[in-house]
C-alpha positions as CSV (number, residue, x, y, z in Angstrom):
1,M,-7.8,2.7,11.1
2,T,-4.0,2.6,10.5
3,T,-1.3,0.9,12.5
4,A,2.1,1.3,10.8
5,P,4.3,4.4,10.5
6,G,4.7,4.1,6.8
7,D,5.8,1.8,4.0
8,T,8.3,1.8,1.1
9,L,6.4,0.2,-1.8
10,Y,8.1,-1.4,-4.7
11,G,7.2,-2.8,-8.1
12,R,5.5,-0.9,-10.9
13,N,2.1,-2.5,-10.8
14,P,1.7,-2.3,-7.0
15,I,2.6,1.4,-7.0
16,V,0.2,2.1,-9.9
17,E,-2.6,0.4,-8.1
18,T,-1.8,2.3,-4.9
19,L,-2.1,5.5,-6.9
20,K,-5.3,4.5,-8.6
21,A,-6.9,3.4,-5.3
22,G,-6.0,6.7,-3.6
23,R,-6.6,5.2,-0.2
24,R,-3.3,6.1,1.4
25,S,-0.8,8.9,0.9
26,V,2.2,8.6,-1.3
27,N,4.7,11.2,-0.4
28,A,7.5,10.7,-3.0
29,I,8.5,8.4,-5.8
30,R,12.1,7.5,-6.8
31,I,12.8,6.1,-10.3
32,A,16.1,4.7,-11.5
33,Q,17.9,6.9,-14.0
34,G,17.9,5.5,-17.5
35,A,14.6,3.5,-17.0
36,Q,12.5,3.3,-20.1
37,I,9.5,5.6,-19.6
38,E,6.9,3.5,-21.3
39,G,4.0,1.2,-20.4
40,T,3.3,0.9,-16.7
41,L,6.1,3.2,-15.7
42,A,4.7,6.0,-17.9
43,Q,1.3,5.4,-16.4
44,L,2.8,5.6,-12.9
45,I,4.5,8.9,-13.7
46,D,1.3,10.4,-15.2
47,L,-0.7,9.4,-12.1
48,A,2.0,10.9,-9.8
49,G,1.7,14.1,-11.8
50,E,-2.1,14.2,-11.5
51,Q,-1.7,13.8,-7.7
52,D,1.2,16.3,-7.3
53,I,3.5,13.6,-6.0
54,P,7.2,14.5,-6.4
55,V,9.2,12.2,-8.7
56,T,12.9,12.1,-8.5
57,Y,15.4,10.2,-10.7
58,V,18.2,8.5,-8.8
59,Q,21.1,6.1,-9.4
60,R,19.8,2.5,-9.6
61,Q,22.3,1.6,-6.8
62,E,20.2,3.8,-4.4
63,L,17.2,1.7,-5.2
64,D,19.2,-1.5,-5.0
65,R,20.0,-0.7,-1.4
66,S,16.4,-1.5,-0.5
67,G,17.2,-5.1,-1.0
68,V,13.9,-5.8,-3.0
69,N,13.0,-6.4,-6.6
70,H,12.1,-2.8,-7.2
71,Q,11.7,-2.8,-11.0
72,G,13.3,0.6,-11.1
73,V,10.9,2.4,-8.8
74,L,10.2,2.9,-5.1
75,A,7.4,4.9,-3.4
76,D,7.4,6.4,0.0
77,A,3.9,5.8,1.2
78,G,1.8,6.2,4.3
79,P,0.6,3.2,6.4
80,Y,-1.8,0.6,5.0
81,P,-5.4,1.9,5.6
82,Y,-7.0,-1.0,7.5
83,E,-10.7,-0.6,7.9
84,D,-12.9,-1.9,10.8
85,L,-15.4,-4.7,10.8
86,I,-18.3,-2.3,10.7
87,A,-17.1,-0.8,7.4
88,V,-16.9,-4.2,5.9
89,I,-20.5,-5.1,7.0
90,K,-21.8,-1.7,5.7
91,R,-20.3,-2.5,2.3
92,C,-22.0,-5.9,2.4
93,E,-25.3,-4.3,3.2
94,K,-25.1,-2.3,0.0
95,S,-25.0,-5.5,-2.1
96,P,-28.6,-6.6,-3.0
97,A,-27.0,-9.9,-4.3
98,G,-25.6,-10.8,-0.9
99,A,-21.9,-10.3,-0.2
100,L,-18.9,-12.6,0.0
101,V,-16.3,-12.0,2.7
102,L,-12.9,-13.7,3.0
103,I,-11.5,-14.6,6.5
104,L,-7.8,-15.6,6.8
105,D,-7.0,-17.5,10.0
106,M,-3.3,-17.0,11.0
107,L,-1.6,-17.1,7.5
108,Q,2.1,-16.5,8.0
109,D,3.5,-16.4,4.5
110,P,3.3,-12.9,2.8
111,Q,3.2,-14.6,-0.6
112,N,0.2,-16.7,0.4
113,L,-1.5,-13.6,1.8
114,G,-0.8,-11.6,-1.3
115,T,-2.0,-14.3,-3.6
116,L,-5.3,-14.7,-1.7
117,L,-5.8,-10.9,-1.7
118,R,-5.3,-10.8,-5.4
119,S,-7.9,-13.6,-5.9
120,A,-10.3,-11.9,-3.4
121,E,-10.2,-8.7,-5.4
122,A,-10.6,-10.5,-8.7
123,V,-13.8,-12.3,-7.5
124,G,-15.2,-9.1,-6.0
125,V,-15.2,-9.9,-2.2
126,A,-16.7,-7.2,-0.1
127,G,-14.0,-7.4,2.5
128,V,-11.2,-9.4,4.1
129,L,-10.7,-10.2,7.8
130,I,-7.3,-11.1,9.3
131,P,-6.3,-11.6,12.9
132,A,-5.2,-8.6,14.9
133,H,-2.1,-10.4,16.1
134,R,0.4,-13.2,15.2
135,S,-0.3,-13.4,11.5
136,A,1.0,-11.8,8.3
137,S,-0.2,-8.2,7.8
138,V,-0.3,-6.0,4.7
139,T,3.4,-5.3,4.3
140,P,5.0,-4.0,1.1
141,A,5.9,-7.6,0.3
142,V,2.2,-8.5,0.5
143,V,1.3,-5.5,-1.7
144,R,3.8,-6.7,-4.3
145,A,2.6,-10.3,-4.1
146,S,-1.0,-9.2,-4.6
147,A,0.0,-7.0,-7.6
148,G,-1.5,-4.1,-5.8
149,A,-4.9,-5.7,-5.3
150,S,-4.6,-5.1,-1.5
151,E,-5.0,-1.4,-2.2
152,H,-8.5,-1.8,-3.5
153,L,-9.8,-4.1,-0.7
154,L,-11.4,-3.4,2.6
155,I,-9.2,-5.3,5.1
156,A,-10.0,-5.4,8.8
157,R,-7.9,-6.7,11.6
158,H,-10.0,-8.3,14.3
159,N,-10.4,-11.1,16.8
160,L,-11.7,-13.7,14.3
161,A,-14.0,-15.6,16.6
162,Q,-15.7,-12.3,17.7
163,A,-15.9,-11.2,14.1
164,M,-17.5,-14.4,13.0
165,R,-20.2,-13.9,15.7
166,V,-20.9,-10.4,14.4
167,L,-21.2,-11.7,10.8
168,K,-23.6,-14.4,11.9
169,D,-25.7,-11.7,13.6
170,A,-25.7,-10.0,10.2
171,Q,-27.2,-13.1,8.6
172,F,-24.0,-14.5,7.1
173,W,-23.3,-18.2,6.6
174,I,-19.7,-19.1,7.3
175,A,-17.8,-21.9,5.4
176,G,-14.5,-23.2,6.6
177,L,-12.0,-24.7,4.2
178,D,-10.8,-27.8,6.1
179,Q,-9.6,-31.3,5.2
180,G,-11.1,-32.8,8.5
181,S,-13.9,-35.2,8.9
182,G,-17.4,-33.9,8.2
183,A,-16.3,-31.5,5.4
184,K,-18.2,-31.8,2.2
185,I,-16.7,-31.5,-1.3
186,Y,-16.5,-27.8,-2.1
187,T,-18.4,-28.1,-5.3
188,Q,-21.4,-29.6,-3.4
189,A,-21.7,-26.6,-1.1
190,S,-23.7,-23.4,-1.7
191,F,-21.8,-20.2,-1.6
192,T,-24.7,-17.9,-2.6
193,G,-26.3,-15.1,-0.5
194,R,-24.4,-13.6,2.4
195,M,-21.3,-15.9,2.8
196,A,-17.9,-15.8,4.4
197,L,-15.1,-18.3,3.5
198,V,-12.4,-19.1,6.1
199,V,-9.0,-20.2,5.0
200,G,-6.6,-21.5,7.7
201,N,-2.9,-21.4,8.5
202,E,-0.5,-23.0,6.0
203,G,0.4,-25.8,8.3
204,A,-2.1,-26.2,11.1
205,G,-5.2,-25.2,9.2
206,L,-8.1,-23.7,11.1
207,R,-7.8,-23.1,14.8
208,R,-10.3,-25.1,16.9
209,L,-12.4,-22.1,18.0
210,V,-12.5,-20.8,14.4
211,R,-13.4,-24.2,13.0
212,E,-16.2,-24.6,15.6
213,S,-17.6,-21.2,14.7
214,C,-18.1,-22.2,11.1
215,D,-21.6,-23.3,9.9
216,F,-20.1,-25.9,7.7
217,L,-16.8,-27.2,6.3
218,V,-15.7,-27.9,2.8
219,H,-12.7,-29.6,1.3
220,I,-11.0,-30.1,-2.0
221,P,-10.6,-33.8,-2.9
222,M,-7.1,-34.8,-3.8
223,G,-6.3,-37.3,-6.6
224,G,-2.5,-37.5,-6.2
225,H,0.0,-38.5,-3.6
226,I,-0.1,-35.3,-1.5
227,S,-2.9,-34.8,1.0
228,S,-3.6,-31.1,0.6
229,L,-2.9,-28.0,-1.5
230,N,-1.1,-24.8,-0.7
231,A,-3.4,-22.5,1.4
232,A,-3.4,-19.8,-1.3
233,V,-4.1,-22.2,-4.1
234,A,-6.9,-24.0,-2.2
235,G,-8.5,-20.7,-1.1
236,S,-8.4,-19.3,-4.6
237,I,-10.0,-22.4,-6.1
238,V,-13.0,-22.1,-3.7
239,L,-13.2,-18.3,-4.2
240,F,-13.5,-18.7,-7.9
241,T,-16.0,-21.5,-7.5
242,A,-18.1,-19.3,-5.2
243,R,-18.0,-16.5,-7.9
244,E,-19.2,-18.9,-10.6
245,Q,-22.1,-20.0,-8.4
246,R,-23.0,-16.5,-7.5
247,N,-23.0,-15.5,-11.2
248,S,-25.1,-18.5,-12.3
249,R,-27.6,-19.2,-9.6
250,S,-30.3,-17.3,-7.9
251,I,-28.6,-15.5,-5.0
252,D,-31.9,-14.9,-3.2
253,A,-32.1,-18.5,-2.1
254,A,-30.7,-19.4,1.4
255,P,-28.1,-22.0,1.6
256,E,-29.4,-25.5,2.0
257,S,-29.7,-27.0,5.5
258,W,-26.4,-28.4,6.5
């Protein structure tokens, strides 16, 4: 499922990962004249050649007019290939170990979204759910912030409360990252088996209906003067903790009774 007319991607690593993933069309690539053809840029050109994507060399000023930190290259690409919730669940069903899903509730900052997508890809999540409306979507800025990790992920846009009910019907436990009362320390929770982690908005946290749809809540205890962490930092900490648990414990055991 796609929703946007097309994107101009920028940055060497994001474009390389887009070409590697092969999940959306890339129609043309523009490279600044005089750029050193080595390392990542050389890899990018090789991948473009393998995929018969035209590469043209233009004055750097033409790329500068894009107003982004292009690193000497722009790619004219098709829209981001959002998946649907069923595709995410089907991927989960293929994992005998039990899958991990990331749910992002109304994130607004493209940098936060990109950072969490990069962490999600690094820990091997089966899919990511974001709201269909009023939240950051996968824009070129998000692709850049994720270092191209977004191109390898199954990301679905959906009504989150409805999606969480579908996940529960598919035998998922859902943990919400929240500083409110009743939340247990994240290191004391089980993230094994079929699990979904919900990370809330940068300022307001989890919306009420989303919070109430979680099976349990976790929080990261703070030892300094500030009361909470940046949403992307907090979410990444819990994602990597979940990965360590899943690598070191028996994933056949159901989560403890909350």
